[in-house]
N, C-alpha and C positions, 0 to 999 in steps of 0.2 A: 102137557107132558114136558118133561125136561129134556133138553138137547144135550146128551152126554159129551158130544164133541166139543162143547164150550166149557166143560168142567176143567178146573185148574189142574187136576191130577191126570188128565188124559193128554198124552204127548201128541205132538203134531204129526199127522198122517198125510202123506202126499202120494198120489198116483204118479208114477214115472212114465215118461214117454219112451218109445222104443229105442231111440238113440242113447239115452241115458242108461237104460237097462243093459244094452250091449256093452257100454263102458264098464258098468259095475260087474257084470259077469266076466268080462275079460280081466279086470283088475284082480278078482278073486279066483280066476281060472276054474269056474264052475258053470254048470248048466242051470237053467231057470228052475228045473225040478229039484235041484239040490238045496234051494232056499228053504228056510223054515216056512210053515204054512200059517195062514190066517183065514178063518171062515168068512165067506161073503156076507153073512148076516151079522158079523161083529158090529156092535153099535158104534165103535170108534172109527170105522172106515168112512172115508168121504163118500158122499152120494155119487152114484154112478160107477163105483168100483165093481168090476166084473171078474169072474173066474179067469185066470190067466194073467191078470194085471199084476204088476209088482208095486208094492207100497213101501215108501221110505218112511221110517218112523224116527223122529228126532226127539231124544230125551235129554233132559238136563242131567249133568254128571258132576259130582263133586271133584273128581280127579281129572277129568278130561274136558271140563266145561260143557261139552255136549257129546252125546253118543248117538251114532247113526246106525240103524239096523234096517234090514230089508226083509220083506215077507211076500210070499206068493199067495195071491187070493185064490181060494179053492171053494168049491160048492160045499 
């Protein structure tokens, strides 16, 4: 079977620790539930990602070099 997380078109996904999550939420002045959602069974998620975790997704960008977005893992 193919590991989709290693595909060149799948951006980097990282589960954030609680301290980093609090910094991100404070920076954007939002609650965790205000973040866009991603399903726990999404094949691009790192192993061990659980509902309630926040995932940082880093994509290549033509205009900004890299674009960082955050998603809340849900069931």
